[in-house]
N, C-alpha and C positions, 0 to 999 in steps of 0.2 A: 241549313239554308233551303228555303222553299222556292221551287220554280213552278208556277202555274202556266201551262202552255195552252193557249186558245188555238185550236186547229180543226181542220176538216178531216184529218187523218190521224186519230189518236194512237192507232196501232203502230204507226211509223215511229212515234215518239216512245211508245212503251218498249218496243223491240230494241231500239238504239240505247235506251236508258237502262237496259237490263244486262249490258255486257261491259267487259273491260273494267277500267278504273271507276267509271261512272256507276256501273252496275254494282260494284263492290261497296261504293260509298252509299248507294241507296240501301243495300241490304244491311250495312252497318248503321244506318240511321244518321249519317253525316249530312246527307242532303235528301230532299224529297222532290220527285219529278212527277207532277200530276197533270196529265192531259185533260183538258175540257173540251168536249166535242161541240163546236159551234152550232152544229145542226140541231142539237138538243134544245136550242133556244130559238129555233125558227118560228115564224109567225104563221107558217103554212102547214097544213095537215099532211102535206107530202114532204115536209122537212126541207123545203127549198130555201136556200140562203142567197141566191143570186138573181140578178135581173139585167135587162138590157140597159146600156148607158144612155143617158140623155145626151142628145146631140149627135147621136149615131156613132158608128164606128164598129170595128170587129170586137168580138169577145164579150164577156159578161163582167159585171161588177158586183162585189159582195154587198148585200144590203146593210144598212146601218143598225136596224133594231136587233137582229140576232147577235151581232158583235157587241153591242151595247149591253145586252142582257148577260152575255158571257163574261164580260169585263166585270159587271156588277156582282156576279156570282163569285168570281175569283177574289174580288176585293172583300167580299163577305168572308171568305175563308182565311185570307192572310192579312187583311187590314186595309182600311180606306185610303191610306197614304202611301200604299205600295206603288212603286214606279211601273208604268206600263211601257214596254219596249216593243215597238213595231219593227219587224224585220223587213227591210226594203232596200233595193238598190238605189233609191233616191235619198241617200243619206251619206254622211261622212263615214269613210271606211273604219271598221273596228280596229282599235289600237290596243296595245298592252296597258296604256295609261287608262283608257276607257274601261277595260276589263277590271282593272283593280279598283277603280271607282265604283263600279257596279257590285263588286265583291264585298264592299262595305255595307250593303243592304241586307237586312234579314230575309227578305223575299223579293222576287221579281215576278212580274206577269209578262209573258212573252207572247205577242200576237202575231200569228202566221197568216199572211194574206195568200189569196189564189186568184185565179183568172186574171183579169186586167187590173186588179187591185181592190181596195175597200173604199166605200163611200167616204169622201173627204170629210163630211160633217162629223161622223162618229170618231175619226181620227183626231180632229180638232178638239173634240170634247173629252177624250179619254187618254190619249197617248202623251206620255211625258218625254220619251226618248226615241229617236229614229236611229236605227243601226243598220249598217250594210257590212256584209262580209267580203265584199269585192265588187269591182266595177264590171259586173256581168249579171245576166238575168237568169234566175232559176224558175222552175215551174210553181214553186211555193215557198213559203218562209220556214218550213220545218227543218230543212238542212241548216239554215242560218241559225235557227233556235238551238239546234243540237251543238253547233260550233260554239255558240255563246255559253251554253251550259258547261261544255267541257272546259273552256278557257276560264270561266269564273270559278268553277269548282276547284280548281288547282289551288285557289287561295283559302279554301275552307279548311280549317285545322282537322287533320286526321284523313283527309281524303287521299293524299299521296302516301305511299308506304314509307318513303324516306322523307322525314320532316324537313331536311335541308333542301329537297328538290325545288321548293317553292320559295326559299329564302330570297333568291334574286333570280328572276326569270330573264331569258334572253329578250332583248329589245326594250327593257325597262330603262336603259340608259341610251337608247336609240343607236345601239350598236348590235350587229349580228354576233351570234355566238362563235367562239373560237372552234377549231376542229378538235374532234375527240379521237382517242386511240385506245385499244385494248390488246390483249394477247391474240396472236403471237407477236414477238417483238419484230420479226421480219415476215412479211406476207407478200407473196408474188414479187419478190425482189425489193419491196418497198419497206423501209425501216421506220420505226417510230422515232420522232425528232429526239436527239440526244438530250436536250434540255429537260424533257419530261422524265428521263431516267436518272437525272443528276441528284434528286433529293433536295435541291435548293429551292425552297418554296418562293423566295423572292424572285429568283430568276424565272421560275415557272409562271408566276403572275404576270411579270413583265412580257414574257413571250406570249401569253394568252391575250393580253391587252393589245399588243402589237398585231397579232393575227386577227383579232376582231376588227381593228381599224383597216387592215388590208382587205379583209373580206367585205366590209361594209362599203369601202371605196369602190370596189370592183362590182359589187352586186346591187347595192342600194345607196348610191351617192346622195339620194334625197334625204336619207336618215342621217348621214354624216353631218349635213348642214344643221341638224337640230341637236347635235351632240356637242357637249363641252367637257373639257377637263375640269374635274371638280377638286377643289382643294379646301379642306376644312381646317380652321385653326380655332383653338379654344384656350381660354384662360379663366382663372377663378379657382374655386374649390376643386379638389381632384374628382369629385363625383360628376362634375360637368363633362368629364371625358366620355362617360357612358352615353350621354345625349349626343355628343359630337359623333362618335362612332356609330351609333344607331341610325343617326340621320344620314350619314355618309353611306352606310351600307344599303339604305333604301333608295339611293340615288344612283349609285354606280358600283361596279365591281372593282374598279381601279382607282378610287380616289385616295387622297393622302389625308391623314389626320395629324396635326402638329400641336404640341403643347407650347403655347406662347407665353407661359409663365417662365420658360427657360430663357435665360439671358443669352445663351449661345445662339438661339434661333432669332432673337431680336437683333442680334448684331449682324446676322448674315443678310446680305443683299438679296432680295427676291423681287423679281419683275414678273408681272402677269400680263397676258395679252387679252385682246377682246374676245378671244375664243375660249378663254378660261371662265370659271365661275367660283367665286369666293363665298364660302359659308363661314360665318363668324359666330361662334357660340360663346356667350359670356355667362359666367356663373352667377348664382344668386348672391348678390352683393348688397342689395338695397339702394344702390346708387350707381350712376354711370362710371365707367373706368376713369379714374383721375389721372392715370398715367398713359392715356391713349397716344398722345403725341410721341412720347418716348418709346412706347411699346412698338409702334408701327413705323418708326423713323426710317427703317431700311426696306419697308414694303412698299411697292409702287404698282400702279395699274395703268392700262392704256384703254380706257373705256370699259374696263372689266366690271361686270355686274356683280353685286354682292347682297346677300341677305344677312340680317342680324337675328339670332335667336337668343333670347334673354331670359335669365333666371328671374324668379319672382321679385318684382319691384325694381329691377334695373331699368335705367333710362337709356334711350338710344341716341340722344342728341349729340353728345361729344364724340362718341365713337364714330357715328355716321358722318359728322362734319369733318373729322379728322381724315377718314378714308376718302371722302369726296374731294378733299383738297390734294389728295395724292394719286388722282386719276381713276378712282372707282365710281361706279354708278350705283347709288342706293336703290334697292328694289323693295325695300320694306322690312319691318321688324315684327317678330312674333314672340309673344310672351309664352314661355313653356314651363312646366313643372319638371324640374330636372333631377329630382331626388326621390326614387329613380325616375328616368324618363318614362312618361306614359306612352305605351306602344301605340295607342290610337292617336295621340297628339303627334308623334313622330311620322306615323303613316300619312296622316292628314297634311302635315307640312310638306313632306316629300312629294306627295301627290299634286299639291298646288304648284310646286316648283316644276314638276314634270309637264304639267298642263301648259305652263308658260313657254317652256322649251318647245313643246310640241306645236304650239300656235306661233312660234317665232317671235315671241314678245321679249326674249332675252338676247 
């Protein structure tokens, strides 16, 4: 992945991008971080890029032409359709969902402002995304750009030493990460929780999910309002299970995946609340489920949102109508290639759901 960073302080970018995980990724060719000095595109022989603001006021404003020329050069290097991200406090705060969305791009152009900002006209003409790293003001956009590079690079294959480290990141399901422990077993009189020493992976996962809920409620209750308990059910050919598991894994650490081909599950009474989210994955059958009414006879919702993911050619009408009659709220259907599931299709589908959760649309 390529990061073209438009800045007045290229050395600041070079130094930070040459250390730690990012430095290793650059050295190994996993990512490229190329600072472009906006002063090199100045219209002044003195390399000046700022001027006094119209209307008066303190400070200076970066001129539009040097910025435009720098953006043009960056696009020449990495492509005309490359997204241009302006780092500014006047934007929505960066989230893990936005990070993963940007990580799907082959290249990004990051624009770092200074002084009182950049002439609005060039922003309107060139910028595609406005990103803030927090509700505070810095002297320039370079630190924000470096934060974005670090966060996005974690999703680039091979950047992290442990490939599993980025399989599911903290905050992807709007929950803070659970506490971590290592040796020694007892430190300063404080013991590692017994459940982590039990060897029972099911109990460990339940404990971790519970700790995530407790920590999020205490420290970030705003996130908890955007989080839902996810339950995925699938039916059809056995290969469909791979799609169900992959999709659930992209949405949450603690979701359940159930095989609704099994009569025992169909007979069990299951009620879901308006704080749950149902994901229904239907195998490639060429037609809608003819047994929907019988299959879901004991499944009920209470304003519970649900999505349908369908194998090639399946129709959503009977299944959607059946579940809506049982208290579920249909959010849409997506056709997917389930044999095997396309990683990009699964990532895109999960990302669209997380965006809805983040915006409070579910």
